[in-house]
ZAMARGU-4260 file (C-alpha; in steps of 0.2 Angstrom, whole numbers, plus 5000, padded with zeros to 4 digits):
<rodrens>
0) 4808/5048/4963 | 4824/5044/4952 | 4820/5027/4944 | 4839/5023/4940 | 4850/5007/4945
5) 4866/5001/4951 | 4871/4985/4942 | 4883/4975/4952 | 4896/4964/4944 | 4905/4952/4956
10) 4920/4944/4948 | 4926/4926/4955 | 4933/4911/4947 | 4918/4899/4943 | 4931/4884/4944
15) 4933/4889/4963 | 4915/4885/4967 | 4908/4871/4956 | 4888/4869/4959 | 4889/4883/4970
20) 4880/4899/4969 | 4882/4916/4976 | 4873/4931/4982 | 4875/4947/4991 | 4867/4955/5009
25) 4872/4972/5015 | 4862/4988/5019 | 4856/5000/5007 | 4845/5000/4991 | 4834/4987/4997
30) 4850/4976/5004 | 4848/4967/5023 | 4861/4959/5031 | 4848/4945/5038 | 4842/4941/5019
35) 4851/4934/5004 | 4849/4943/4988 | 4856/4930/4974 | 4867/4935/4960 | 4864/4927/4944
40) 4878/4920/4934 | 4883/4927/4918 | 4878/4915/4904 | 4893/4923/4892 | 4906/4923/4907
45) 4904/4911/4919 | 4917/4922/4931 | 4904/4934/4934 | 4888/4934/4945 | 4877/4950/4943
50) 4861/4960/4951 | 4852/4974/4949 | 4850/4986/4963 | 4834/5000/4961 | 4838/5018/4967
55) 4821/5025/4971 | 4824/5038/4983 | 4834/5055/4979 | 4840/5053/4997 | 4850/5037/4992
60) 4860/5046/4981 | 4877/5050/4989 | 4874/5039/5004 | 4886/5023/5007 | 4880/5006/5001
65) 4888/4992/5012 | 4887/4975/5006 | 4896/4957/5007 | 4896/4941/4994 | 4893/4925/5000
70) 4895/4906/4993 | 4876/4901/4998 | 4880/4883/4999 | 4892/4885/5013 | 4887/4901/5021
75) 4903/4907/5017 | 4907/4928/5019 | 4919/4935/5009 | 4933/4941/5021 | 4940/4958/5023
80) 4930/4973/5025 | 4912/4977/5019 | 4911/4982/5001 | 4908/5001/5002 | 4899/5011/4985
85) 4894/5029/4986 | 4875/5027/4977 | 4878/5036/4961 | 4866/5048/4953 | 4866/5039/4937
90) 4863/5021/4932 | 4880/5014/4935 | 4891/4998/4936 | 4901/4993/4950 | 4915/4980/4950
95) 4917/4969/4965 | 4932/4955/4969 | 4929/4944/4982 | 4939/4931/4992 | 4933/4919/5003
100) 4946/4906/5008 | 4964/4912/5009 | 4968/4922/5024 | 4986/4923/5022 | 4997/4929/5005
105) 5013/4923/5000 | 5032/4928/4999 | 5041/4925/4982 | 5060/4928/4979 | 5066/4934/4962
110) 5086/4932/4964 | 5100/4942/4956 | 5091/4956/4950 | 5105/4967/4940 | 5105/4985/4943
115) 5114/4992/4927 | 5113/5010/4938 | 5125/5003/4950 | 5133/4987/4943 | 5127/4975/4957
120) 5116/4963/4959 | 5103/4959/4973 | 5087/4948/4978 | 5069/4956/4977 | 5056/4950/4987
125) 5039/4951/4983 | 5023/4947/4994 | 5006/4946/4987 | 4991/4948/4997 | 4978/4934/5004
130) 4966/4937/4987 | 4980/4935/4975 | 4981/4916/4970 | 4961/4913/4975 | 4955/4929/4964
135) 4965/4928/4951 | 4954/4941/4940 | 4958/4955/4953 | 4972/4967/4950 | 4980/4973/4964
140) 4978/4993/4966 | 4995/4996/4976 | 5013/4992/4975 | 5024/4996/4989 | 5043/4997/4986
145) 5053/4995/5001 | 5071/4996/5005 | 5081/4984/5016 | 5068/4970/5009 | 5080/4956/5019
150) 5072/4963/5035 | 5053/4963/5030 | 5047/4945/5031 | 5061/4933/5039 | 5073/4934/5054
155) 5083/4922/5045 | 5090/4934/5031 | 5088/4950/5043 | 5104/4957/5049 | 5098/4960/5065
160) 5089/4944/5067 | 5073/4953/5067 | 5059/4953/5054 | 5046/4967/5053 | 5033/4953/5050
165) 5026/4963/5036 | 5017/4948/5027 | 5008/4944/5046 | 5003/4962/5049 | 4996/4965/5029
170) 4987/4948/5032 | 4980/4952/5047 | 4973/4970/5043 | 4967/4967/5027 | 4957/4951/5034
175) 4950/4962/5049 | 4945/4976/5036 | 4958/4989/5041 | 4968/4993/5024 | 4967/4989/5007
180) 4977/4974/4999 | 4995/4979/4993 | 5008/4970/4984 | 5025/4973/4994 | 5042/4971/4986
185) 5057/4971/4997 | 5074/4977/4988 | 5087/4969/4998 | 5101/4982/5002 | 5120/4979/4996
190) 5136/4980/5004 | 5134/4999/4999 | 5120/5002/5007 | 5125/5021/5015 | 5129/5025/4998
195) 5114/5020/4992 | 5103/5028/5002 | 5110/5045/5004 | 5107/5058/4991 | 5121/5069/4996
200) 5141/5065/4999 | 5146/5069/5017 | 5164/5072/5020 | 5166/5068/5038 | 5157/5050/5037
205) 5169/5036/5038 | 5181/5046/5027 | 5168/5051/5013 | 5150/5042/5010 | 5136/5044/5001
210) 5126/5051/4986 | 5121/5038/4975 | 5101/5039/4979 | 5098/5046/4964 | 5106/5029/4954
215) 5099/5017/4967 | 5082/5025/4964 | 5083/5026/4944 | 5087/5006/4946 | 5069/5006/4956
220) 5061/5016/4945 | 5068/5008/4927 | 5072/4990/4931 | 5061/4985/4949 | 5045/4992/4944
225) 5044/4987/4925 | 5048/4970/4932 | 5035/4968/4945 | 5021/4977/4934 | 5027/4964/4920
230) 5026/4948/4931 | 5013/4953/4943 | 4993/4959/4941 | 4997/4977/4952 | 4995/4996/4947
235) 5013/5005/4943 | 5006/5023/4940 | 5010/5035/4951 | 4995/5034/4962 | 4997/5017/4964
240) 5016/5017/4968 | 5024/5020/4985 | 5041/5018/4993 | 5046/5016/5012 | 5061/5014/5023
245) 5068/5017/5040 | 5084/5026/5048 | 5094/5030/5030 | 5082/5022/5021 | 5068/5030/5028
250) 5077/5047/5021 | 5079/5037/5005 | 5060/5035/5004 | 5059/5054/5009 | 5070/5060/4996
255) 5061/5049/4983 | 5044/5056/4987 | 5050/5074/4987 | 5060/5074/4970 | 5050/5061/4962
260) 5032/5065/4965 | 5027/5059/4947 | 5034/5040/4952 | 5028/5038/4970 | 5012/5042/4975
265) 5017/5037/4992 | 5031/5038/5004 | 5034/5030/5022 | 5047/5035/5032 | 5050/5028/5048
270) 5065/5037/5061 | 5072/5043/5045 | 5091/5048/5046 | 5086/5066/5042 | 5102/5070/5052
275) 5111/5066/5036 | 5126/5079/5031 | 5121/5091/5043 | 5103/5091/5040 | 5102/5094/5022
280) 5086/5085/5018 | 5077/5100/5029 | 5088/5114/5024 | 5090/5111/5006 | 5079/5097/4997
285) 5064/5103/5003 | 5067/5120/4996 | 5072/5113/4981 | 5056/5110/4972 | 5039/5114/4977
290) 5031/5104/4989 | 5021/5087/4980 | 5004/5089/4977 | 5000/5072/4973 | 5013/5061/4985
295) 5005/5057/5003 | 5020/5056/5015 | 5020/5046/5032 | 5034/5051/5045 | 5036/5043/5062
300) 5049/5043/5076 | 5053/5035/5093 | 5060/5045/5107 | 5071/5031/5117 | 5090/5026/5116
305) 5106/5036/5114 | 5101/5048/5102 | 5083/5048/5106 | 5078/5043/5088 | 5082/5061/5083
310) 5065/5064/5088 | 5068/5083/5087 | 5073/5083/5069 | 5058/5072/5065 | 5047/5086/5072
315) 5057/5099/5062 | 5054/5090/5044 | 5035/5088/5048 | 5034/5105/5052 | 5044/5113/5038
320) 5033/5099/5026 | 5015/5107/5034 | 5023/5124/5031 | 5027/5120/5012 | 5008/5116/5010
325) 5007/5097/5014 | 4990/5095/5025 | 4990/5083/5041 | 4980/5071/5041 | 4978/5072/5020
330) 4994/5073/5012 | 5006/5070/5028 | 5005/5058/5043 | 5015/5059/5059 | 5016/5046/5072
335) 5025/5048/5087 | 5029/5030/5094 | 5033/5036/5113 | 5046/5024/5121 | 5053/5017/5105
340) 5072/5016/5102 | 5079/5016/5085 | 5078/4999/5081 | 5071/4984/5070 | 5060/4977/5083
345) 5053/4994/5086 | 5050/4998/5066 | 5042/4980/5067 | 5030/4983/5081 | 5023/4998/5072
350) 5022/4992/5055 | 5003/4994/5056 | 5005/5013/5058 | 5011/5017/5041 | 4998/5005/5033
355) 4984/5011/5040 | 4989/5029/5036 | 4993/5025/5018 | 4982/5011/5014 | 4965/5014/5022
360) 4949/5006/5014 | 4942/5015/4999 | 4925/5017/4991 | 4922/5005/4977 | 4922/5014/4962
365) 4908/5016/4950 | 4906/5019/4931 | 4891/5026/4921 | 4882/5014/4912 | 4884/5014/4893
</rodrens>
């Protein structure tokens, strides 16, 4: 017999539930899916509903408690996956932030963002997930910065006329409980994309081009991240922040993840242009510093089209990263999209893959009760 408790604290704006009450259903620690356990509204803070669950058996410790919050009067269940909590060995608290009514996020636009590092302006698009405006008590854990932001949400702004439909993908995956909520920041490119997405100067490319990647990443690190962190409820520490791109912007994401692991905890690299400057990312950058220990990489490739999406080079970079110490399925994920070309349509169709690899549902954290 253990005789300790797990205190559940459900945070949800009371003004969204006039005259209504909440309960939980689940599996473990006496919860059942067919019976509601009522939550008591905190007298001092109406936005918090609480209950305590007895931990009687030592065999419950380290098991996974699953639950969902319900609006009783409507029998409305919280959206997304089940809340999952590892049963603690000591009396502890757990905070839950449900949402019930919004299945879609929204996209805002911040125009004319100035980069002193590059002396230019650009638009930044910001996607917030389904719960963001409904449950304003919740801070979103993850922030993903993506290059070529004009392609992410709207076909009208995309240079190719094809949108990745990132907002629709994330909405669907979140509501189905297949990924965590994220805030996705799309940084539009500039007329100098080749310079800004490449880490080295390539003499043979259109009379010479490239090499301003670090200036661009300084812009992201010192202008974009503080701006988003100041305007939105989102984490901006290293475990929270990711970077993503495709083609040359995929090379940029890979470079950022490898050379700035203190800033970026995740790097999604789709059909990356590892051919740049005779493959110097694989030959030089990967050897320039130790393999990051706390950054998770996602690399993918197609294999169709004139250059077969440079599929062999994608495998070479993957194998090199593994040789340098990354662990497949833990700190390195790789996906081969057979039959896919090097094109916006292919990246749009497989956007689910990096999302599920880098942002899978996580356990709700507990903290020891004081």
